[in-house]
TORNU-79248 format. One record per residue (C-alpha): residue in one letter; x, y, z; chain. Coordinates in pm, 1 decimal. Layout:
// TORNU-79248
code; xx; yy; zz; unit
A; X; Y; Z; A
...
// end
This chain:
// TORNU-79248
code; xx; yy; zz; unit
M; 8400.9; 11088.0; 6580.0; A
L; 8644.7; 10869.9; 6384.5; A
K; 8880.8; 11164.0; 6333.1; A
K; 8880.5; 11229.4; 6707.5; A
I; 8973.2; 10867.0; 6776.6; A
T; 9249.5; 10850.7; 6515.6; A
T; 9409.9; 11177.1; 6628.6; A
S; 9395.4; 11093.8; 6999.3; A
P; 9741.8; 11144.2; 7149.7; A
Y; 9668.5; 10886.8; 7419.5; A
L; 9577.3; 10619.7; 7164.9; A
N; 9888.6; 10703.5; 6961.9; A
F; 10102.2; 10686.2; 7277.6; A
I; 9961.7; 10345.4; 7376.6; A
S; 9995.0; 10204.3; 7025.9; A
G; 10354.3; 10330.0; 7011.4; A
F; 10435.8; 10145.0; 7333.2; A
F; 10264.8; 9831.5; 7201.9; A
L; 10473.8; 9848.4; 6884.5; A
L; 10786.7; 9911.9; 7091.9; A
F; 10719.0; 9611.5; 7313.7; A
T; 10652.7; 9371.4; 7026.4; A
A; 10948.1; 9496.8; 6821.1; A
C; 11182.8; 9466.8; 7120.9; A
Y; 11060.6; 9113.9; 7183.9; A
E; 11115.5; 9015.7; 6820.6; A
T; 11458.6; 9179.5; 6814.4; A
W; 11557.3; 9001.1; 7134.3; A
E; 11442.9; 8666.2; 6994.8; A
R; 11655.0; 8712.5; 6682.4; A
I; 11959.1; 8869.8; 6849.5; A
G; 12192.8; 8599.8; 6719.3; A
D; 12086.7; 8621.5; 6352.2; A
F; 12286.7; 8938.6; 6275.3; A
S; 12044.4; 9039.5; 6003.2; A
I; 11823.7; 9342.7; 5954.6; A
G; 11451.8; 9271.7; 5950.3; A
V; 11119.3; 9446.7; 5960.7; A
H; 11119.9; 9440.9; 6340.1; A
H; 11413.9; 9683.6; 6340.0; A
G; 11217.6; 9933.4; 6132.7; A
I; 10914.9; 9897.5; 6356.9; A
L; 11137.5; 9950.9; 6659.8; A
V; 11261.1; 10282.7; 6519.8; A
F; 10909.3; 10380.9; 6408.4; A
S; 10765.9; 10310.7; 6753.5; A
I; 11030.9; 10523.4; 6924.7; A
V; 10960.8; 10814.0; 6688.5; A
H; 10585.3; 10763.3; 6737.5; A
I; 10619.2; 10779.1; 7116.7; A
I; 10846.7; 11085.9; 7106.3; A
K; 10597.5; 11263.5; 6878.4; A
T; 10311.3; 11217.5; 7123.6; A
I; 10493.7; 11311.4; 7444.0; A
P; 10432.0; 11690.6; 7413.0; A
E; 10059.8; 11636.0; 7352.1; A
V; 10025.4; 11401.8; 7648.8; A
L; 10219.4; 11639.1; 7875.9; A
H; 9997.7; 11926.8; 7763.0; A
G; 9692.5; 11720.3; 7855.3; A
F; 9836.3; 11647.0; 8200.0; A
K; 9906.9; 12019.0; 8247.9; A
E; 9545.9; 12105.6; 8161.6; A
I; 9417.9; 11842.1; 8403.7; A
D; 9639.2; 11985.1; 8678.7; A
E; 9518.9; 12339.7; 8609.2; A
A; 9154.8; 12229.4; 8619.7; A
N; 9219.5; 12044.5; 8944.4; A
N; 9376.7; 12356.9; 9097.6; A
E; 9079.3; 12569.6; 8989.4; A
M; 8835.9; 12322.5; 9144.3; A
N; 9031.9; 12322.7; 9469.8; A
E; 9025.8; 12704.1; 9478.7; A
K; 8648.4; 12709.7; 9424.1; A
I; 8592.8; 12450.8; 9694.9; A
S; 8810.7; 12631.3; 9951.2; A
T; 8638.7; 12971.3; 9902.8; A
// end
């Protein structure tokens, strides 16, 4: 059960966006400092994290669409 939760592409996608949002906020707040901080690394990490999960999420949407089409075919016949 724990493995299923930790490898969930949807959870990874949401956490990547959360990291992206917080890192962007922190970067924006410190825009005038002209120094490199941890928030810059988290910003890059969150972008990579989101890009990594996009194919898995799109595959899930494709499977949902296929299942929906099959259900519609069964209902119409």
